[in-house]
N, C-alpha and C positions, 0 to 999 in steps of 0.2 A: 412641458409647454410646447416643444419643437413640434411634437405630433399635432398639438392643437392647430398651430398655426398652417397644418398642409391641410385641414380640412376645406372642403367648400365653403363659401363665404356664408351661404344660406344657413347651413349645418351650424356654425360658429355663431351667428346671431341668436338661434334657437337655445342655447346653453343659459340655464338658470341656476344660480348657486343657492344651493340649498339653505334654508334657515331653520331654526328649531322653534318647537312648538312648547318648550320648555323655557322659563326665564332665568339668565343666569343670576347667582346669587349675589356678585359683587361685580359691577361693571360700571364704566363711565364711558360717555360719547360727548366730546367738545366742539363746539361749533362757533364761528364767530358771526355777527350781525350787526346793523346799523338799524335805528329808528328815530323818527322826529318827534320830539315830545314838546307840546307848547311852542312850536317853532324851533326849538334846539335839536341839531343832528347829535344824536347819542350812539356811541360804538359800544356793544357788551358782548359778553360771553355767555352762552347758554350750555350748561353742563347737565345731560340728561342721563340715568342710569338707574342700578339698582345698590341699595346698601342692607346687610343683613340686619335683621332683630336677633340679639343674642339670648340665649336663656342663662340660667345662673350658672351652668358650666361650660361656658363660652362656646356653646354649641349652637349653629343658624338653624332657627325654626319658622323664619319668614325672611322672605325678600320685597323691601320695598321700593316701588319705583318713585322717583322725585323728578323734577326739573327745577334748576338753580340759576338765576340769572344775575350777573354781576357786570355793573357798568365798568367800562374800562377806563384806563387812565387816571386812575382815583390814587392820589398819593398818600394818604391816611384811611385804609380801609378800616382801621378800630374805630376811628369816629363816624363811620357811616352805618347807619341804621339796617337790621337785617329783619324783614318780613317775612313769617312765617305762615302761610296759607293752607287749611284745611275746609275741605266741603264738609258734607253731612250724611243725612240719610236716616239712619246709619247704613252705610253700606254705599255711599256715592263716591265715585271718583273725582278727584281735584279739578276735574276739565272746565266745569262751571265757571268760576272764578278765573282760572288758568287763561281761559281762551275768550273771555267775554268782559273781563271787569280790569285788573290789576296790571295784567301782563304786558308784554311789548306786540303782541299779537292778537287779534279778535276776529271771530268769524264774522263770514259777509251775512248780514241781516239788513233789514231796511230800519229805517229810524225809530220804528216803534217795536223792533225785535222780532218780527215774523221772517220767517226763510225765505231765502231767496235761491235761486239757481242760475249760473252755474256755483255751487257750494266752494267754499274755499276760506282764506283768510287774508288780513290785511293788516297794514300799520294801525298800532292803538295809538293816537294823537295825544290820549290824556294818561296812560299809564305811569304810574307811580315810581318807575325805574328810575327816573332822573333824580330821585332823593333817596331811595331804599334799594338795597339787594333783596331779592326775592326767592323763596323756594316754595314749590307745590309739592306737596308730601300726598301721595294715595297710601290710605291705610291697609291692612291686609285684605286680600281678595276684591280691593277695587282697583280700576285703571288696570296697569300691567303688575299690580302687587299680587303676591301669591304666600300663601303659607308652605311651611315643608314639612311633610309631603303635601300636595295640592289639597288631597281629598281622602276621605275613608276616616277609619277608626283612630289611626294612628293622630290624627290632627288633633291638638291640644287645644281644642276651642274655647275653653275657660280661659287662656292666656290673652285671648284677642277680641272675643266677641261680648262684650259688656260694658256699661259706663265705665266702671273701676277699671278692668281690664285693659281697655283702649286707652285710658289715660296713662297707665301705667307703663306699658310696653312703648307707647308714642315718647313719652318723656324719654324714657331710656336710649330711644333711635335718635331723639334730638340730640341728646348729649354727645353722641358719637359723631353726628354730622357738624356739630358744632366744632368739635375738637378736629374732626378732619380737614375742616375748611378755616380753620384759625379763625374762628369768630366769637371767641370768649370776650374780647374787650368790646364788642360792637354793642351799641344799644338795641334792644330786641324787642320787637311787636309780634302778637299772633293773631291771626284773624281766622273766624271761622264761622260758616254760612249755615242756617239752619241746625240740625243736629250740631253742627261744627261749633254753635253757640255753646251748646251744654259741653261740648268736649273743651273748647279753650277756656271754659271758667274753671274746669276740674285741671286742667294742664297749668293755669296760672299758680295753683299753689303746689302742684306735684314737681314742677320745675324747678320753684323755689326751696320746698321743704327736701326733695328726693335727691335733686340735681344739682342744687345750691347755684341755679341759674336764675338769675332776678331780672323781670320784665320793666319795661318803660310802658307800655301799652296794651290793652285787650281790644280788639274790635270785633264785635259781634254782629254780622250782617243777618236781618231776618231772623234772629234766633229763636229755636225752640226750647221753651221752658218746660221739662217734661214734669215739674211741681204743678203746672195748670193743666198740661194737654192730657196728663193720663188720669186725671181725677176730675169727677163732676161735682156739682155742688153750684152754690150762688156766684161765687166768683167766676168757674168756668164758665157759666152759662151766661152771665151778665157782660163779660169782658168782650164780646164777641160783637156787640150793638156799634160801636163807633166804626168799625170795618164794614158791618152792612150799609152803614151811612154812607161812607167814601165810595163804596162800589154801586152802590144805588146813584149816587150824586154822578158818578161817571157814564150810566147809563140813562141818564136823564128819567129817573123812576119815582123821584122824590116829590112831594107837595110843592106846590110852586113858591111858597115861602121860603123853603130850604134850596129847591133847586135854583131859584133867581139870584143866590148868593156865590161865593167863590167856594171852595173845597175847605179852604183854612179859614173860613170863617165859620162854617158849620160845625166842623169837628170839634172845637171847643163846646159847644152846646151839645153833643151827643155824649161827649165825655163827661160834662159835669153831671147829665141827667143819669148816665150808667152808674155813676158812683153814689152820688146824693140820693137817686131815687130807686133805680132798679134793682139795685144789688139788695138794699135793705128789704125791698119787696119780696124777692125771691127768697131771701133767708126766712121769711115767713111761711114759705111752702103753702101747704094746703090749710093754713089756718088765715091766709089772708083774705079778708072781706071780699065779699064777691063783687061789690061797687067799685072797688079799690082796683081789683083785678081786671075788671073791665077797662077801666081808666088807663092803667100801666099798658093793657094791650094796644088800646088806641095811640098811646103814646108812642110805644115801639113801632106801631105800622107809620107812624109820621116821620121815624128816625130811619125807619128800614126799606120802604116802599113795598112791604109785604102786606096783605090783608090782615086785618085785626082779627077776623073770626079764625083763620088759620093759626093766629099767635095763640088764641084762647083755645082752641082745640088742641094744642101742644103745652097746655098749662104755663106758657109764659116762657118755656124753655124750647128755642129753635134752634135744632142743630143746624150747623153750617152748610151741611149736604143739601138741606131741604131748601135753603136761601139759594144754594148754585143752581138748584134744578127749577124753582117757582120765580125768581125774581123776574126773570122775562117772559112766563109762561103765556101771560095775557096779553102782551105787548107785542112780541114778535116771534116768541116760541123756542127761543134760542137757550141753551142752558149757559152758565157763565163759569169760568176757569175757576179752580180750588187755590193754586199758587198765584194766580195772577188773573184777576177777574175781569180784565179788559177782554180777555180773551173769548171767543163764543164757540158752542158745540151744537152739534144736532143729534137728537136721541131718537129710537125708536118710537116712543109715545110721548105726548106731553105731560101727562100725570105720573106722579111717582115722586118717591122721598130724597132720592139722589139722581145725580147724571149717571149715563152710561159710561163715561170715560173722562179722563182729564184731557181737556181742550188744550190747555197751555202746554202741560208736559209733552203731550205728543208733537206740538208744533217744535218744542226745543228739541227733542231728541231727533227730527227731522233735519235740523239745521248744525248740532253741536255734534254728531256722531261722524259723518264723512268727514267734519272739518278737523277734529282731534286725530283722526287715525290717518289723514293725509299729513298733517302737521308735524307730529312726532316722528314718523317713518320719513317723510321726504325733506322736511326744512331741518328737523334735528338730528336726521339720521340714526334714528334707535330701530334698527331693522329686526323685527321678529314676526312669527306666524301665531304668538300669543294673541288672543282675545282682547282687547281693551275693554274692561267691563265699566260701563256707564253706571251700572248698579250690580253689585256683587253678592255671593251667597255669603251673608253674614249672620244670618237668623236660624235660629232663635236669638233674640239679643237679650241679654242680661240686665235689665234696669234697676234691679235692687240697690238699695243703699246709696241713693244718687242725693250727694251732700253738695254738689258742684255749685250750688248758689252761694253757700256759706264758704266754700273753698274759695270762691273768688273774693269775697268779704275779708277773710282771713288774709290772704295774700295781700290784700290791699291795707289793710291794718299793718301787716308786719313790714310793708315796703312803701315810703312815703313818695316813692317815685312813680309808682303804679297807677295809671288813670285809665278810664273806660269811655269807649264811645261804642254806641249802638246806631244802626242803620236800617231803617224799614222801609218798605214801600206800602202806601196806604191802601192798596188794592190785595195786597196779601191775605187769602182767607185759610190759609194753614197755619201761618204764625204771625198772626195779625200785630198790625204795629201798636195798638193799646195793651195787648199782652206783654210785648216787649216794653214798654213804659212801666207797666206793671213790675215785671222782673226786676227794672232798675231800681223802681223804688222800693222792693223787698229785699235787696241784697244787702243793704245797710240799715237794718231799723234804726239805729241810733240818729242817723242824720248828719253824723259829723264828717262824713266823706262824701256828701254829695255833690260838693263844687269838683270832684273828680270824675264826676260822670257826666256826659253829653249825649242827646239824642239828636237824629237827621231823620227826617221824612221825606220821601219823594212820592211823586205822582206815577207810580208804578205798582209793580207785585215784588212777589219774592225776591226775584232776580232783578231788582230794580234796574241795574246798569244796563239791561239790553236796550232800553230807551236811550237813544242817543245824548238827549238832555241830561238824563240823569247820568249817564256813564261820565259825562265831564264834571257835574256837580259833586258825586260821590267820591271820585278821585280826587278831586279838590279837597273835599272833605277830610279825606285821609291824608292828604299833603300835609294840610292844616293842624291836624291832630298831630302828626309825627313831629312838625316844626314845633308845636308849642309844648310837647312834653320831652324835647331833648333839653337834658338839664345844664349843660353848658358850664359843668364845673360847679353846679350848685351842690351841695351836701344833702344826701339822703337822712334827714332827720326832721321831727315834728318841733 
């Protein structure tokens, strides 16, 4: 150090301390912060770092990066809820809900969710940190999380990259996290967005039956139900129509009889038609009478803003990609976004079956990528040269033996405390709001637990919280859900 002090000032200022391009297996960085939520100043601690995934021989096979927020000055931490947050993909980092929805900091965007410069972060005045501590988890190869080794034939991919493998190792990882942070006594909630909806349905039972960790609530944000997404047939084909109605209404592309009404007035009409007439008609397939087929196409055109001839040309089975490409083709030539159909894009040519790119996702990456890299490195002081994977290398992904929908049903049946809330944006064309409703209806065929389900819809897309109005409402809905499902000494029994 004495030699360093003797160097010229210009030389000293140019020295940079080396960082590593490999992620530490087990490390923690702690910082202190304040945020004002709903008018109340809240002091909190941010703990970010990595925690190992252990194999059956107590050998680390991955290091998962997480960020854990706890409100300071809490006298009874055991009574305070813990919210465990996952995004989806599969392969997506936890950046989205972390830095735009429930966390104490949100990225700088305009009130509708579009990027603005200079990039950065600001306080989240609606965060649920006032009533719950939150941990954001990056599964293997997402965010800063990595398998050990990071690549090569030695990586045990079958232990990470599939519906059931993902659920199994994350449940085990959460056991370690809860133990390390002394949260076994706390009421626990898990929230998952998109594929994260599949993940948390499965985790509800895996945590309960493999880790003996019982939950108070499961929150699914724009959930992806692979029972629908990965199957064709009348249900998968019909169920998109109410989304078509919502997106077309937003772009003022519906007939005047519908366009003149509010969105929430016309969606029940479209939903009823889908269930009661369109689905039975599609079930008839090629045996549908020609006159009836024309009638169905005309009604679909009425509810979608598409041309009835285009619908007939596709035998009433309209791909969502065709809708994104062609809804506005003759109006202004724009395409509409997949995950949020409020967003517009420009293609090389007007004709086609699908857009050239996802206009909404490019917009989101525009603003999220600089914000999360700045935030973790500069505000949370997690210094590394490792790349933050917005989307990581997790494919091929094993989708075999998906029993997650029934896993959630069984977890609820076994645990009278367990409640479920679904949150969806009406303009989400990837995981449509009506598919989410359908999933909710199908979890419990008996209907005996339907009072423990709730659905909340918002006038935006997949990440409905990007719209400022919905950011407030959706966080308030989580806050109300947690408050309502706190048991306050009530016994867990039927």
